[in-house]
C-alpha positions as CSV (number, residue, x, y, z in Angstrom):
1,M,0.0,0.0,0.0
2,K,2.9,2.3,0.9
3,K,4.4,1.8,-2.6
4,I,1.0,2.5,-4.3
5,A,0.6,5.6,-2.2
6,L,4.1,6.8,-3.2
7,L,3.4,6.0,-6.8
8,K,0.2,8.0,-6.7
9,K,2.0,10.8,-5.0
10,A,4.7,10.8,-7.7
11,C,2.1,10.8,-10.5
12,L,0.3,13.7,-8.9
13,F,3.5,15.7,-8.6
14,S,4.3,15.0,-12.2
15,L,0.9,16.1,-13.4
16,I,1.1,19.3,-11.3
17,V,4.6,20.2,-12.5
18,A,3.7,19.4,-16.1
19,A,0.7,21.6,-15.9
20,F,2.7,24.4,-14.2
21,L,5.4,24.2,-16.9
22,L,2.8,24.4,-19.7
23,W,1.1,27.3,-17.9
24,S,4.3,29.2,-17.3
25,V,5.5,28.8,-20.9
26,S,2.1,29.7,-22.4
27,V,1.5,32.8,-20.5
28,S,5.0,34.3,-20.1
29,P,5.1,37.5,-22.1
30,A,7.2,36.8,-25.2
31,N,7.0,40.3,-26.5
32,P,5.8,42.8,-23.8
33,V,5.8,46.4,-24.9
34,E,5.9,49.8,-23.3
35,D,4.1,53.1,-23.9
36,D,2.9,53.3,-27.5
37,G,3.5,49.6,-28.2
38,F,6.7,50.3,-30.2
39,E,9.4,49.6,-27.6
40,F,10.7,46.2,-26.8
41,D,12.3,44.4,-23.8
42,N,13.6,41.2,-25.4
43,C,17.4,41.5,-25.1
44,T,20.4,42.9,-23.2
45,S,23.9,43.5,-24.3
46,I,27.0,44.4,-22.3
47,I,30.2,45.7,-24.1
48,V,33.7,45.7,-22.5
49,G,36.7,47.5,-23.9
50,K,40.1,45.8,-23.9
51,L,41.5,47.9,-21.0
52,A,38.3,47.3,-19.0
53,S,38.8,43.5,-19.0
54,I,41.1,41.5,-16.8
55,D,43.1,39.9,-19.6
56,G,42.9,42.5,-22.4
57,S,40.0,40.8,-24.2
58,T,37.3,42.9,-25.8
59,M,33.8,41.5,-25.1
60,T,30.3,41.8,-26.4
61,S,27.3,39.8,-25.5
62,H,23.6,39.1,-26.3
63,S,21.0,37.7,-24.0
64,C,18.4,36.7,-26.7
65,D,15.4,37.0,-24.4
66,S,12.7,35.8,-26.8
67,G,10.0,33.2,-26.5
68,S,10.1,32.5,-30.2
69,D,13.6,32.6,-31.7
70,R,15.1,29.4,-32.9
71,T,17.2,27.3,-30.6
72,W,19.6,25.6,-33.1
73,I,23.2,26.8,-33.5
74,N,25.6,25.9,-36.4
75,V,28.9,26.9,-38.0
76,V,28.6,28.4,-41.4
77,P,31.8,27.6,-43.3
78,H,34.2,29.9,-45.2
79,K,33.1,30.1,-48.9
80,K,34.4,31.3,-52.2
81,Y,32.4,32.5,-55.2
82,K,32.8,33.4,-58.8
83,P,32.3,36.8,-60.4
84,G,28.6,37.3,-61.1
85,D,27.4,35.0,-58.4
86,M,24.4,36.3,-56.4
87,C,23.5,36.3,-52.7
88,K,19.9,35.5,-51.8
89,I,18.3,37.7,-49.2
90,Y,15.7,36.2,-46.8
91,F,13.1,37.7,-44.6
92,Q,13.4,35.9,-41.2
93,S,9.7,35.8,-40.5
94,K,9.9,32.4,-38.8
95,R,13.0,32.4,-36.7
96,T,12.2,29.1,-35.1
97,K,12.8,27.4,-38.4
98,S,16.0,26.0,-39.7
99,P,18.0,27.8,-42.4
100,N,16.9,25.2,-44.9
101,D,13.2,25.5,-44.2
102,P,11.2,26.0,-47.4
103,E,8.9,28.5,-45.6
104,R,11.7,30.9,-45.1
105,L,10.9,33.8,-47.4
106,D,13.3,34.5,-50.3
107,I,12.7,38.1,-51.0
108,G,15.5,39.0,-53.4
109,E,19.2,38.9,-54.1
110,I,22.2,41.1,-54.3
111,P,25.7,40.6,-55.9
112,Q,27.8,38.1,-53.9
113,V,31.3,38.9,-52.8
114,L,34.2,36.7,-53.9
115,E,34.7,35.4,-50.4
116,T,32.6,35.1,-47.3
117,Y,34.0,34.3,-43.8
118,A,33.0,31.4,-41.5
119,Y,30.9,32.3,-38.5
120,I,29.0,30.8,-35.6
121,N,25.3,31.3,-36.3
122,T,22.0,31.0,-34.4
123,A,18.9,33.3,-34.2
124,Y,21.5,36.0,-34.9
125,A,25.0,35.5,-36.1
126,V,27.5,35.6,-33.3
127,M,31.2,35.7,-34.2
128,N,33.2,35.2,-37.4
129,E,36.6,33.6,-38.1
130,H,38.4,37.0,-37.7
131,Q,37.1,37.4,-34.1
132,L,34.5,40.0,-35.1
133,A,31.5,39.5,-32.7
134,I,28.1,41.1,-32.5
135,G,25.5,41.5,-29.8
136,E,22.0,42.9,-30.4
137,T,19.0,44.6,-28.8
138,T,15.9,45.9,-30.4
139,F,14.7,49.4,-29.5
140,G,11.9,49.9,-32.0
141,G,12.1,53.7,-32.6
142,K,9.5,55.9,-34.1
143,R,7.0,53.9,-36.0
144,E,7.1,56.3,-39.0
145,L,10.7,55.2,-39.7
146,K,10.0,51.6,-40.6
147,S,10.5,51.4,-44.4
148,D,8.5,49.2,-46.8
149,E,11.2,49.7,-49.6
150,G,14.2,47.4,-49.6
151,L,15.4,43.9,-48.8
152,I,17.5,43.8,-45.6
153,D,16.1,43.1,-42.1
154,C,18.1,42.9,-38.9
155,P,19.1,39.2,-38.9
156,E,20.2,39.5,-42.6
157,L,22.2,42.6,-41.9
158,Y,23.9,40.7,-39.1
159,R,24.7,37.8,-41.4
160,L,26.0,40.0,-44.3
161,V,28.4,42.0,-42.2
162,L,29.8,39.0,-40.4
163,E,30.3,37.3,-43.8
164,R,32.1,40.3,-45.2
165,A,33.9,42.3,-42.4
166,R,37.1,41.7,-40.5
167,T,36.7,44.6,-38.0
168,A,34.0,46.6,-36.2
169,R,34.7,49.7,-38.3
170,E,34.6,47.7,-41.5
171,A,31.3,46.1,-40.4
172,I,29.8,49.6,-39.9
173,K,31.0,50.7,-43.3
174,I,29.6,47.6,-45.0
175,A,26.2,48.0,-43.1
176,D,26.1,51.6,-44.4
177,E,26.8,50.6,-48.0
178,L,24.4,47.7,-48.0
179,T,21.5,49.6,-46.5
180,R,22.0,52.7,-48.7
181,K,21.9,50.5,-51.8
182,Y,19.4,47.8,-50.8
183,G,17.3,49.4,-48.0
184,Y,16.8,48.5,-44.4
185,I,13.3,47.3,-43.6
186,D,13.3,46.5,-39.9
187,Y,12.7,48.3,-36.6
188,G,15.3,50.2,-34.7
189,E,18.2,48.0,-33.7
190,C,21.4,48.3,-31.7
191,F,24.4,46.2,-32.8
192,T,27.2,46.0,-30.2
193,F,30.4,45.2,-32.2
194,A,33.7,43.8,-30.8
195,D,36.9,43.0,-32.7
196,P,40.2,42.3,-31.0
197,N,41.0,46.0,-30.7
198,E,37.8,48.0,-30.6
199,T,34.2,47.9,-29.3
200,W,31.4,50.0,-31.0
201,H,27.7,50.7,-30.2
202,F,25.8,51.0,-33.5
203,E,22.1,52.0,-33.8
204,I,20.2,51.8,-37.0
205,L,16.6,52.5,-38.1
206,G,14.7,52.7,-41.4
207,P,14.3,56.0,-43.4
208,G,10.5,56.0,-43.4
209,K,7.8,54.6,-45.6
210,R,8.4,54.6,-49.4
211,N,12.1,55.5,-48.7
212,K,15.0,53.2,-49.4
213,G,18.1,53.4,-47.1
214,A,18.6,53.8,-43.4
215,V,19.6,56.3,-40.7
216,W,22.2,55.3,-38.2
217,A,24.9,56.4,-35.7
218,A,27.8,54.7,-34.0
219,V,29.8,55.5,-30.9
220,R,33.1,53.8,-29.9
221,I,33.2,52.5,-26.4
222,P,36.5,53.8,-24.9
223,D,39.0,51.0,-24.3
224,E,38.9,51.4,-20.5
225,H,35.1,51.5,-20.4
226,V,32.0,49.2,-20.2
227,G,28.8,50.0,-22.1
228,V,25.3,48.6,-22.2
229,S,22.3,48.3,-24.5
230,A,18.9,47.3,-23.1
231,N,16.2,47.8,-25.8
232,S,16.4,51.6,-25.7
233,S,18.2,54.0,-27.9
234,R,21.2,55.4,-26.0
235,I,23.1,57.6,-28.5
236,R,22.6,61.3,-27.7
237,Q,24.9,64.0,-29.1
238,L,27.4,63.2,-31.9
239,D,30.8,64.8,-32.6
240,L,31.2,63.9,-36.2
241,K,34.5,65.8,-36.4
242,D,35.9,63.1,-34.2
243,R,35.8,60.2,-36.7
244,E,37.9,58.0,-34.4
245,N,35.0,57.8,-32.0
246,Y,31.8,58.9,-33.8
247,L,30.3,57.8,-37.1
248,A,26.9,58.4,-38.7
249,S,24.9,58.1,-41.9
250,G,24.9,61.0,-44.3
251,N,21.3,61.8,-43.6
252,V,21.5,61.7,-39.8
253,Y,20.6,65.4,-39.4
254,S,18.6,66.0,-42.6
255,L,16.1,63.2,-42.0
256,A,15.2,64.5,-38.6
257,E,14.6,67.9,-40.1
258,E,12.5,66.5,-42.9
259,M,10.3,64.6,-40.4
260,G,9.9,67.7,-38.3
261,W,11.7,66.2,-35.2
262,W,14.6,68.6,-35.0
263,D,15.2,72.2,-36.3
264,S,18.9,73.0,-36.9
265,K,18.0,76.7,-36.7
266,S,16.4,76.4,-33.3
267,G,19.6,76.3,-31.3
268,D,18.7,73.0,-29.7
269,S,21.3,70.3,-29.7
270,F,20.6,67.3,-31.9
271,E,20.2,64.1,-29.9
272,F,19.9,60.9,-31.9
273,C,17.8,58.9,-29.4
274,Y,15.2,61.7,-29.0
275,A,15.1,62.5,-32.7
276,Y,14.5,58.9,-33.8
277,A,13.3,57.0,-30.7
278,S,12.6,57.7,-27.0
279,R,13.8,57.1,-23.5
280,R,10.4,56.3,-22.0
281,S,10.9,52.6,-21.2
282,L,11.7,52.2,-17.5
283,G,12.3,48.5,-18.0
284,S,15.2,49.4,-20.3
285,R,16.6,52.3,-18.3
286,R,16.6,50.3,-15.1
287,R,18.7,47.5,-16.7
288,E,21.1,50.2,-17.9
289,W,21.3,51.6,-14.4
290,R,21.9,48.1,-12.9
291,V,24.7,47.2,-15.3
292,L,26.5,50.5,-14.9
293,S,26.0,50.5,-11.2
294,R,27.4,47.0,-10.7
295,V,30.7,47.9,-12.5
296,A,30.9,51.4,-11.0
297,P,28.9,51.5,-7.8
298,A,30.7,54.6,-6.5
299,L,28.9,56.7,-9.2
300,G,25.7,56.4,-7.1
301,L,23.5,56.4,-10.2
302,D,19.7,57.0,-9.6
303,P,17.6,54.0,-10.8
304,N,14.8,56.3,-11.8
305,S,16.9,58.6,-14.0
306,E,16.1,59.1,-17.7
307,N,19.7,59.1,-18.8
308,F,23.0,57.6,-17.6
309,P,26.6,57.9,-18.7
310,F,27.0,56.3,-22.1
311,S,29.8,54.1,-20.7
312,V,31.7,54.0,-17.5
313,K,35.1,52.9,-16.3
314,P,34.7,49.9,-14.0
315,E,36.1,50.0,-10.5
316,K,37.5,46.5,-11.1
317,K,38.4,45.0,-14.4
318,L,35.9,42.4,-15.7
319,S,36.3,38.8,-16.5
320,V,33.9,36.6,-18.5
321,K,32.7,35.3,-15.1
322,D,31.9,38.8,-14.0
323,A,29.9,39.5,-17.1
324,L,27.9,36.3,-16.6
325,D,27.3,37.3,-13.0
326,I,25.7,40.6,-14.2
327,F,23.5,38.7,-16.6
328,R,22.3,36.6,-13.7
329,D,21.3,39.7,-11.8
330,T,17.6,39.9,-10.6
331,Y,18.0,43.3,-8.7
332,Q,18.7,41.3,-5.5
333,D,19.3,43.5,-2.4
334,T,17.5,46.4,-4.0
335,P,14.0,47.8,-3.7
336,Y,13.3,46.2,-7.1
337,D,13.8,42.6,-6.0
338,M,10.5,40.9,-6.9
339,T,11.0,38.3,-4.2
340,R,11.3,40.7,-1.2
341,G,7.7,40.4,-0.2
342,L,7.1,36.7,-0.9
343,T,7.5,35.4,2.7
344,T,5.9,32.6,4.7
345,I,6.1,31.3,8.3
346,N,8.1,28.1,8.8
347,R,7.4,25.4,11.5
348,K,9.5,27.3,14.0
349,G,7.3,30.4,13.6
350,Q,10.0,32.2,11.7
351,S,9.3,34.5,8.7
352,I,11.3,33.2,5.8
353,K,11.2,33.6,2.0
354,S,8.6,31.4,0.4
355,P,10.0,28.3,-1.3
356,V,8.2,29.4,-4.5
357,A,9.6,32.9,-4.4
358,S,11.5,33.7,-7.6
359,S,12.0,36.6,-10.0
360,F,10.6,34.5,-12.8
361,L,6.9,34.1,-12.0
362,N,4.6,34.3,-14.9
363,R,2.1,37.2,-15.2
364,D,-0.8,35.3,-13.7
365,L,1.1,34.4,-10.6
366,M,2.5,37.9,-10.2
367,Q,-1.1,39.2,-10.3
368,L,-2.2,36.6,-7.8
369,L,0.6,37.3,-5.4
370,K,0.5,41.1,-6.0
371,V,4.1,41.3,-7.2
372,Q,5.1,44.4,-9.1
373,R,6.8,43.3,-12.3
374,E,10.4,44.4,-12.9
375,R,12.2,43.7,-16.2
376,T,15.4,42.3,-14.6
377,I,18.7,41.7,-16.5
378,C,18.3,37.9,-15.9
379,C,15.4,36.6,-18.0
380,S,13.7,33.2,-17.8
381,R,12.6,33.4,-21.4
382,A,16.1,33.7,-22.8
383,T,16.7,31.5,-25.8
384,Y,20.4,31.8,-25.2
385,L,23.1,34.0,-23.7
386,Q,26.5,34.6,-25.4
387,V,29.5,36.4,-24.0
388,T,32.3,36.7,-26.5
389,Q,36.0,37.3,-26.1
390,S,38.2,38.7,-28.9
391,R,42.0,38.7,-28.3
392,G,44.5,40.1,-30.8
393,W,47.6,38.4,-29.4
394,L,46.3,35.0,-30.3
395,P,45.6,33.4,-33.7
396,D,42.1,34.2,-34.7
397,A,41.0,30.5,-34.4
398,V,42.1,30.5,-30.8
399,G,41.6,34.1,-29.7
400,G,37.9,34.3,-30.5
401,V,35.7,32.4,-28.1
402,V,31.9,32.4,-27.5
403,W,30.8,31.5,-24.0
404,L,27.3,30.2,-24.6
405,G,24.4,28.9,-22.5
406,Y,20.9,28.0,-23.4
407,D,17.8,29.3,-21.6
408,N,17.7,31.1,-18.2
409,P,21.2,32.3,-17.3
410,A,20.5,31.7,-13.6
411,T,20.2,28.0,-14.2
412,T,22.6,27.3,-17.1
413,P,26.3,26.9,-17.4
414,H,28.1,28.7,-20.2
415,V,30.6,26.7,-22.1
416,P,33.3,27.7,-24.7
417,F,33.0,27.5,-28.5
418,Y,36.0,28.8,-30.3
419,C,35.5,30.7,-33.6
420,G,38.0,28.2,-35.2
421,I,35.8,25.1,-34.7
422,S,34.4,23.4,-37.8
423,Q,31.1,22.3,-36.4
424,M,28.8,22.6,-33.4
425,P,27.8,19.4,-31.5
426,D,24.9,17.6,-33.0
427,S,22.4,18.3,-30.2
428,Y,23.1,22.1,-30.5
429,M,22.1,22.0,-34.1
430,V,18.6,20.6,-33.3
431,D,15.8,23.2,-33.0
432,G,13.6,22.3,-30.0
433,R,11.2,25.3,-30.0
434,E,8.2,23.5,-31.5
435,C,8.2,20.4,-29.2
436,F,10.1,18.5,-26.6
437,R,13.0,16.5,-28.0
438,R,15.6,14.4,-26.2
439,D,18.1,15.0,-29.0
440,S,17.9,18.8,-28.6
441,A,20.5,20.4,-26.2
442,W,18.2,23.3,-25.6
443,W,15.6,21.1,-23.9
444,A,18.1,19.6,-21.4
445,F,18.5,23.2,-20.0
446,R,15.0,24.3,-20.6
447,R,13.5,21.4,-18.6
448,V,15.8,22.1,-15.6
449,S,15.0,25.9,-15.6
450,Q,11.3,25.3,-15.8
451,L,11.3,22.6,-13.1
452,A,13.1,25.1,-10.8
453,L,10.2,27.4,-10.9
454,F,8.2,24.9,-8.9
455,R,10.2,25.5,-5.7
456,W,12.8,28.0,-6.7
457,Q,14.4,28.8,-3.4
458,I,15.7,25.2,-2.8
459,M,15.8,23.8,-6.3
460,S,17.9,26.6,-7.7
461,K,20.6,25.8,-5.0
462,D,20.8,22.3,-6.3
463,I,21.1,23.5,-9.8
464,K,23.8,26.1,-9.0
465,K,26.0,23.4,-7.6
466,V,26.0,21.7,-11.1
467,W,26.4,24.8,-13.4
468,E,29.0,26.4,-11.1
469,K,31.2,23.3,-11.2
470,I,31.0,23.1,-15.0
471,E,31.8,26.8,-15.5
472,E,34.7,26.8,-13.0
473,K,36.3,23.8,-14.7
474,A,36.0,25.5,-18.1
475,F,37.6,28.7,-16.9
476,A,40.3,26.8,-15.1
477,E,41.1,24.8,-18.3
478,Q,41.1,27.7,-20.6
479,G,44.8,28.7,-20.4
480,R,46.0,25.1,-20.9
481,I,43.6,24.4,-23.8
482,E,44.6,27.6,-25.6
483,A,48.4,27.0,-25.1
484,E,48.0,23.6,-26.7
485,A,45.9,25.0,-29.5
486,V,48.5,27.7,-30.2
487,R,51.3,25.0,-30.2
488,L,49.3,22.9,-32.7
489,Y,48.4,26.0,-34.8
490,K,52.1,26.7,-35.4
491,Q,52.4,23.2,-36.8
492,S,49.1,23.3,-38.8
493,P,46.0,25.5,-38.4
494,E,43.9,22.5,-39.3
495,K,45.4,20.5,-36.4
496,A,44.4,23.4,-34.1
497,R,40.9,23.5,-35.6
498,Q,40.4,19.7,-35.0
499,F,41.7,20.0,-31.4
500,L,39.4,22.9,-30.5
501,T,36.4,21.3,-32.2
502,A,37.0,18.0,-30.2
503,Y,37.5,19.9,-27.0
504,C,34.3,22.1,-27.4
505,H,32.3,19.0,-28.3
506,K,33.5,17.1,-25.3
507,V,32.7,19.9,-22.9
508,A,29.3,20.7,-24.5
509,N,28.2,17.0,-24.7
510,Q,29.2,16.3,-21.1
511,T,27.3,19.4,-20.0
512,V,24.2,18.3,-21.9
513,E,24.4,14.8,-20.4
514,A,24.8,16.3,-16.9
515,Y,21.7,18.4,-17.4
516,W,19.6,15.5,-18.6
517,K,20.7,13.7,-15.4
518,L,20.1,16.8,-13.3
519,G,16.5,17.1,-14.6
520,D,15.9,13.4,-13.7
521,D,17.4,14.0,-10.3
522,L,15.2,17.0,-9.6
523,W,12.1,15.0,-10.6
524,S,13.1,12.2,-8.2
525,K,14.2,14.3,-5.3
526,Y,11.3,16.7,-5.2
527,T,8.7,14.0,-5.8
528,K,9.8,12.5,-2.5
529,I,9.4,15.8,-0.5
530,F,6.2,17.0,-2.2
């Protein structure tokens, strides 16, 4: 009878958790908006100059906080073409689909270049073989600017510049040339570029209906500084006489005047973010505040301010681990911590934080528990988080590395993928968005992160023991692995490529296996105490 009772108990627990997971996935806001419905809160990017990092790396990053973007990742190889070859342009209307999906819309073509560079690719391209990396956030901008004339949307512009550019400056130049000639047809986007020497914050919007082209501006992040983008336009005044640090499209002033958003004769300073977008979104501004405050707390920035320094000098230089710690931030120890009021009384009569208290409750639970929603840096609907390193003193194949983790950064280890690898592990190339699949790496991490929502306070501690050990080992091995890769590279670049591919596959596959086991262990352990 006892066994039957336990079995019934386990089945009940399974049904409740399954229902909870379906509920949390179905009602979590995939694309919440602010104000006039044309601002977004789906991504965060942190940019680190080479003198602001511990080892001289430049870094960029992208937390792809979307409930719909595809979950597969692959390596697109280096290719050569013949004169006269054409490059097809696609509209990424269904980002959960694979690149070979017949429903992906082919909307035109442009002349192909003679050579395209290899790059790691997912919902957005990440890093190419020359260590040029990109992060992204959407800020929308004024709705009048979205063009209906042209070919290139944001994901395609990503792809084209990583295929054709070696440096951040060259990427900006190519983006300008392509959008002037073929037209940009997406919302306002921020690209955060990093090459081994420089980091740039680039914002681009369309030129308006029936117009072909784009309007854009770019600001270099100083080498000793850290910057942030969080779904809100940040570029204010431009000093276009200083071409080392400021760049912009030829129409950056004239378009604002044509649209009636700025008058050069008024004496008012031109500010890019106010001419073409807004700074209304508190969810965006608060993430900016938190990132900048974490790296430079002595500045005492006001969390309710409208504007912050464009970039700041960190009080301590940052490592990849430090960047990941920021991406795991949920405003803990601040008035904006969503768990601060979720308490209960334990058996000893003590007031403690409720076992279910987390910063990742869905909208219905927040309403039920009267929790004020905050858009924290850490996001449970993240498809993936990447933090890149670009290092000029190493061969490109070794110097460029993407630290990548699927799903919620708070529950996921981030493992290295060097830009010199020839292929991603098989399970990383499987899209798991449409249904549960045991052959999809994303689901190994997704299952664990969603299970943790059931009793976050205790389950997240068990999960942290696993991901922390995996990350610490990868960081500890990095120097040894790279020294061996450089040794092999001197003998043969292909030997180094094979070595790095085998290493990355080993770490990634072991991590996926550990997370499938972790998910099973959580089911077993928390069934017993339910």
